[in-house]
C-alpha positions as CSV (number, residue, x, y, z in Angstrom):
1,M,90.3,70.0,99.7
2,K,93.9,70.4,100.6
3,K,95.1,74.0,100.8
4,Q,98.2,74.9,98.8
5,K,101.3,76.4,100.5
6,I,101.7,79.9,99.1
7,I,104.1,82.7,99.8
8,T,102.6,86.2,99.4
9,I,104.8,89.2,99.2
10,S,103.6,92.7,99.8
11,R,106.2,95.4,99.5
12,Q,107.1,99.0,99.6
13,F,108.0,100.4,96.2
14,G,111.8,100.0,95.6
15,S,112.3,97.6,98.5
16,A,113.3,94.7,96.2
17,G,110.2,92.7,97.0
18,R,109.7,91.5,93.4
19,T,113.4,90.5,93.2
20,I,113.2,88.6,96.6
21,G,110.0,86.9,95.5
22,K,111.6,85.6,92.2
23,K,114.7,84.4,94.1
24,V,112.6,82.6,96.7
25,A,110.5,80.9,94.0
26,E,113.6,79.9,92.1
27,K,115.1,78.3,95.2
28,L,111.9,76.4,96.0
29,A,111.4,75.5,92.3
30,I,107.9,76.9,92.3
31,P,106.3,79.6,90.1
32,C,106.4,83.2,90.9
33,Y,103.5,85.4,89.8
34,D,103.8,89.1,89.4
35,D,103.6,90.6,85.9
36,E,102.2,87.2,84.8
37,I,99.0,88.1,86.7
38,L,98.7,91.3,84.7
39,Q,99.0,89.4,81.5
40,K,96.2,87.0,82.6
41,V,94.0,89.9,83.8
42,A,94.6,91.7,80.4
43,A,93.6,88.6,78.5
44,E,90.4,88.0,80.5
45,S,89.3,91.6,81.0
46,G,90.2,93.1,77.6
47,F,92.2,95.9,79.2
48,H,95.6,96.6,77.7
49,P,98.5,95.4,80.0
50,D,100.1,98.9,80.0
51,F,96.8,100.4,81.3
52,L,96.7,97.7,84.0
53,K,100.3,98.3,85.0
54,D,99.7,102.0,85.3
55,Q,96.3,101.9,87.0
56,G,96.8,98.8,89.1
57,E,97.3,100.6,92.4
58,Y,94.8,103.3,91.9
59,Y,91.3,103.1,93.1
60,V,88.4,105.4,92.3
61,S,85.0,105.8,93.8
62,H,82.1,104.4,92.0
63,T,81.0,106.7,89.2
64,F,78.7,106.4,86.3
65,F,81.5,107.4,83.9
66,G,83.8,104.8,85.3
67,G,81.4,102.0,84.5
68,A,80.4,103.5,81.1
69,L,84.0,104.0,80.1
70,A,84.8,100.4,81.0
71,G,82.2,99.4,78.5
72,R,80.3,97.3,81.0
73,N,76.5,97.3,81.1
74,V,76.2,100.8,79.7
75,N,72.4,100.7,79.4
76,G,72.0,99.6,83.0
77,Y,75.0,100.9,84.9
78,N,76.3,98.1,87.2
79,G,77.9,100.4,89.7
80,Y,81.5,99.2,89.2
81,S,84.4,101.5,88.4
82,I,87.1,100.3,85.9
83,Q,89.3,99.5,88.9
84,D,86.5,97.4,90.4
85,E,86.2,95.5,87.2
86,V,89.9,94.8,87.2
87,W,89.8,93.9,90.9
88,I,87.1,91.3,90.3
89,V,89.0,89.6,87.4
90,Q,92.4,89.8,89.3
91,S,90.8,88.3,92.4
92,K,89.5,85.4,90.5
93,I,92.8,84.7,88.8
94,I,94.8,85.0,92.1
95,Q,92.4,82.6,93.9
96,E,92.6,80.1,91.0
97,L,96.5,80.3,91.1
98,G,96.4,79.8,94.9
99,A,94.2,76.8,94.7
100,K,96.2,75.2,91.8
101,E,99.8,74.9,93.1
102,P,102.4,76.1,95.6
103,C,103.8,79.4,94.4
104,V,104.9,82.9,95.3
105,I,102.6,85.8,94.5
106,V,103.9,89.3,94.6
107,G,101.5,92.2,95.5
108,R,97.9,92.6,94.4
109,C,96.5,91.9,97.9
110,A,97.2,88.2,97.4
111,D,97.6,87.8,101.2
112,Y,94.0,88.9,101.7
113,L,92.6,87.1,98.6
114,L,94.1,83.8,99.6
115,R,93.3,83.9,103.3
116,D,90.7,81.1,102.9
117,V,92.0,79.4,99.8
118,A,95.7,78.7,100.7
119,D,98.1,78.1,103.6
120,C,99.9,81.4,103.3
121,L,103.2,82.7,104.5
122,K,102.5,86.4,104.4
123,V,105.6,88.6,104.0
124,F,105.9,92.4,103.9
125,I,109.2,93.7,102.5
126,H,110.3,97.2,103.5
127,A,113.5,99.2,103.5
128,D,114.6,102.6,104.5
129,M,114.0,105.5,102.2
130,D,117.6,106.1,101.1
131,F,118.0,102.5,100.0
132,R,114.7,102.6,98.1
133,A,115.5,106.0,96.5
134,K,118.9,104.8,95.3
135,R,117.4,101.5,94.1
136,I,114.6,103.0,92.0
137,V,117.1,105.3,90.2
138,E,119.5,102.4,89.6
139,V,117.1,99.6,88.7
140,Y,114.1,101.4,87.3
141,G,115.8,104.5,85.9
142,E,113.4,106.7,87.8
143,R,114.5,110.3,87.1
144,N,111.4,112.4,86.2
145,E,110.3,113.0,89.8
146,K,112.4,113.3,92.9
147,P,112.9,109.7,94.1
148,L,111.7,110.4,97.6
149,K,108.5,112.0,96.3
150,R,107.9,109.1,93.9
151,L,108.4,106.6,96.8
152,A,106.0,108.4,99.1
153,D,103.4,108.6,96.3
154,K,103.6,104.9,95.4
155,D,103.4,103.8,99.0
156,K,100.4,106.1,99.7
157,R,98.6,104.6,96.6
158,R,99.4,101.1,97.7
159,K,98.2,101.8,101.2
160,K,94.9,103.3,100.0
161,F,94.3,100.5,97.4
162,Y,94.9,97.8,100.0
163,K,92.6,99.5,102.6
164,Y,89.9,100.2,100.0
165,Y,89.7,96.6,98.7
166,T,90.5,94.7,101.9
167,G,89.3,96.9,104.7
168,L,92.7,96.2,106.4
169,E,95.9,98.2,107.0
170,W,98.7,97.7,104.5
171,G,102.0,96.5,105.8
């Protein structure tokens, strides 16, 4: 089976990774998957897209309540947290996309998930804190928290999430 050529983009929050991914895909005339993956995960998992967007970079340890609240196998707890359930569905979707056609996939550990499925160009987008702080205020309207604190928090969560699900270092 021929491996598809895929570009995976990991990025620091506010570094313009999503924007770069969309522009690269447009130039190459291939699809770019970012929020589209969330929509597919929502449809397949039953979780609301807003929940997925908010919780997508969090991980929790395996707890009974996590599995019970996910509504999965309540009588015989399966050992999965809500995040694990989402990870399983998301992994399957990303691997299917990677096997289907050349594309750009932003985030979601796609570089790791497609390591055996696709011929990947793995890119990590980063930028200095001042650029990112200014950008999240201008582009995303981030104002509730101090931008530097928000950046550090998001980067810390992405790093932990990546390490938890891949066993590798993020970035």
